[in-house]
N, C-alpha and C positions, 0 to 999 in steps of 0.2 A: 484883760483875759490872758491867761498864760499860753505860750507857745509850745508845742510838742511835735517832736517827729516820731513817726511810727515806721520802723524798718520791718519789712515782711519778707520772709522766705516762703514763696509761693509753692514750693515743692515739698515743704514739710508736711508729715503725714496728717496732722489735724487742721491744716490750713485749707480752707475753701473760700470761694468768693463770698458766700453768705456769712461765714464766721469773720472774714475781715470787715465786713459792712457792720457786724454786730460789735465787734471789738472797737472799731472806729467810733461807733455811736456812743459806747460807754465813755470812752476817752473825751470825746466831744462835750461831755456834760461840764468839764472843767477846764478844757483847754482847746485852743484852735489847732487842729491836727493836720499835719502834712504827712500823707502816706507814700512811702517809698518802696518798691518791690525790688529785691535783689535779682539780677540776671545772670551772675557768672561768678565763679569762685573768688573769695576775699572781697566780694563787692560790699558785704556788710561792714568791713573794715574801713572802706572808702567812705561809706555814708556815714557812719559813726564819727570819723574824723571831721566830716564837713557839718556836723550838727552840733558843734560845741557851743554856739551862741543861742540856742534854744533853752526853755525852761526845764525841759526833761525829753528823755530819749526812751521809747518803748520799742522792744524787739520782740516781735511775734515769729517764733521760729523753734526748732530743735536745738539741742544743745551744740551742734556744729555752728549754727547761725549765731547763738549766744557767743560762742568762743570767737569767732570773726569780729563781732560788734565790739567786745571788750578790748581787742587789740588795737581799736581805733579810738578808744575813749581816753580822756585826759583826767577822768576822776572828779571833776567839779560838777558836772551836769548830772543831777539824779537820773537814775536809770530804772525801768521796770522790765522784768522778763516775763512775757506771756507764753505759756507752754503750748507749742504748736508741733511738737514731735511726739513719737510714740512714747518715749520715756520721759523726756523733759526733765532731767535730774535737777539742773540748777534751780528752777522756780519751785519745785516740789522740796528741795532741801531748804529753800528759804521760808518754807511754810504756806507757799500759795496752792490754792486747789488745782486739780489737773484739768478742769474744764476752762477753756480759754476765755470765754466770755464772762464767767464768774470770776476769774483771776483779774481780767481787765476791769471789772467794776470795782475790785478791791483797791487795785493800783491806782484807779482814778480818785477814789476817796483818799488815798495816801497822799497823792499830789495835791489835793485840795486842802488837807489838814497838815501838810508838811511833815508827815511821817517818813523818817529817813534813817536807814541803818547803814553805818559805814562798815564794809567788809574787807578782808584780805583777799588778795589773788596769789596765784603762784606763777612761777616763771620757770621753764625749762629751755636751756640753750637759747635764750632770747625770745621764746614764744610764751605768751601768756596762757594760763588755764584757769578755770573758774572752780572746778570741784575735784578733778583728779588727772593724773598722769600715770604712765606705767612704761616699764622697759622689760621686754621678753614676752611672757605668755599672753597677757591681755593685749598688748600692742601687736602680736601676730594675729590674734583674732580680729582686731580692727582691720588689719590689712587684708584678711580674708574676706571680711564683709565688703570692703571697698572693691575688691576685685569682682564681687558679684555684680556691681553697678546698681542701677536703678530699675524700677519696674516701668512698664510702658506708660504709667501716669506720671513718671518722674520721681516717685517716692522710693526711699530706701525699704529693704526688708525689715520686718520688725523684731521685737524682743525674742520670740520663739526661735527665729532664725539664728540670732546672735548666740542664744544659748546653745544651739545645736552646734554652731561653729566652734564655740568653746570647748564643747565636748569632743569634737572631731580633732581639734587641735591637740588635745590632751592624749587622746587614745592612739593617735598617729605616732606619738612618743612613748606609747604604752605606759602612760602615766609615769614616767620616770624623769624626774628633773633633778639634776645635780648642781652644786654650786658653779656658777659660771661667771659671777660678777663680785666685785668688792665694793662694799658701802663703807665710805670713809667713817671710822670711828665706831662702827657696828660690827662689821665682819662679812664674811661670804655668804651668798645666798644664790638660789636657783633663779629668781626673778624678783621684780619690786614693784609695789605700788606706792605712790605718793599722793596723799589726800590733802585737800584744803577744806573739806567738810565731811560731815556724817548725815545721812547715808552716803556710801560711795556710789551706790546705783539703786535701781529697783527692778525687781522681777514682777512685772505688772504692779499690784498694790504692796507686794512684799519688799520692805526696805532691806538692803543688804549692807551690813555694818563691817565692812573690810577694815576701817579704821575708826573704832567706835568712840575715841577720845578726841577726833578732829573736830574743829569748829571754825566757822567763818571769821571770827575775831582774832584767831591766833595765827600761829605759824603752820609749818607743814608737818604732817605726820607720814612716817614711813613704815611699811609693813612688808616683809620680805620672808617668804619660807626658805629655810635652809636647804631643804631638799624635799622633794614630793614623790611618794609612792602610792599605788592603788589603795593600799590599806589605811593610809593617812587621810584619804579623801572625806570619809564621814566626820571626822574631827575638825577638818577645816570647814566643811559645810556648816557644822554646829557654830563655829566660830563667827561666820559671815552672817548667819540668820539671827543668832541670838545677840550678838554685840557683846558677848561676855568678856571679851579681852583675851590676853595672853594666858591666862590660867587654863582656857580650853585648848590651846594650841601652843604648848610649850616650845616647839620646834619653829617658831616664827619669830623673827627680828622685829622689834618694834621701837620706834623713836617718836617722840611727842614733842610738838611745838618748836620745830627747827627752823631757824632762819635760812640755812643753807644745807644742802645734801650733795654730796658728790658721789657719783657712781662710776667706776672703771669696769669695763667688760673685757673678758678674756678674748673675745672676738667681736665683730659687729653684730648688735641685736636691735631688733625694731623698737622703736620709742613712739608713744602716742600720748596725746594731750587732749582732753575732753572728747576723746573718741576720733581725734584726727591723726592720721599717720604721718609722722615726722621723719620717716626714713630710718635707715640703719645708723647707729652710732657706736663708737667704742667708748665715749665718755659723756656723761650726762650732768649738768650742773642745775640743781633745782634751787630756786631762791623764793622766799616769801615776800610779798609787797604788802606789808601790813597796812591796813586802813586805805588801800588804793582806791576804793570805788564807794560811791553813795547809791545805795539801792532803796527804791520805794517799797514799803512792807505793808 
């Protein structure tokens, strides 16, 4: 029988003792499962590094835990991502259901039948990311969310709080963003998103297509508004909800399937990867790791 490690973030919003038991039971149909709970930041990275001799690694977490885990993986052991967060962009972008037990059942079947998909990852300033990174606007919102801390039950605030934080960040600037960074080969922009997949994120069940051409098998896509004003917001919203591409937002710089993206900032700006605050930077180098990971689907 196959051997598998299940890495669990017990503080993720959809993770409960009952669901851990149900997820483990589904995986135990096809493998002997060793369950490990994370206890501190970057613990998932350590656990993934030590699980390289198993037949599969499963991660039951939100996107932060997925990010930690892939930063400890060597790419040879197949991995399954079980949605345990409020949004769980990565497994949903891979086509898995949002319900963790149903997703675990599908991943168990994939392990039994050998269904594996090789995907690319991104890397920014040495840190891997699975679906997105950003510099400027969205990274500032991520930082604000981190500053809120966790609730009494240890969980982070949900999507509505993040959406409200985005709005607050924008209106504190009076929705006025001028070019403050230079993207090599593209030009100047107000802020930048770098995507490894589409959708970029979800608003509950609504997928947001910030980089509609991005895909897990390719390189990195760059989306960067040149400038933003209050009157341009409706056009940008249509862009991210419909995924119609640049024709609906002509004042947005877009580059598709890049192996390397270099961004220089006029002054230090916040940087995020998969929703993790990476601090302020004056320069960011994004690189595509093509075919870096084998994922169960």
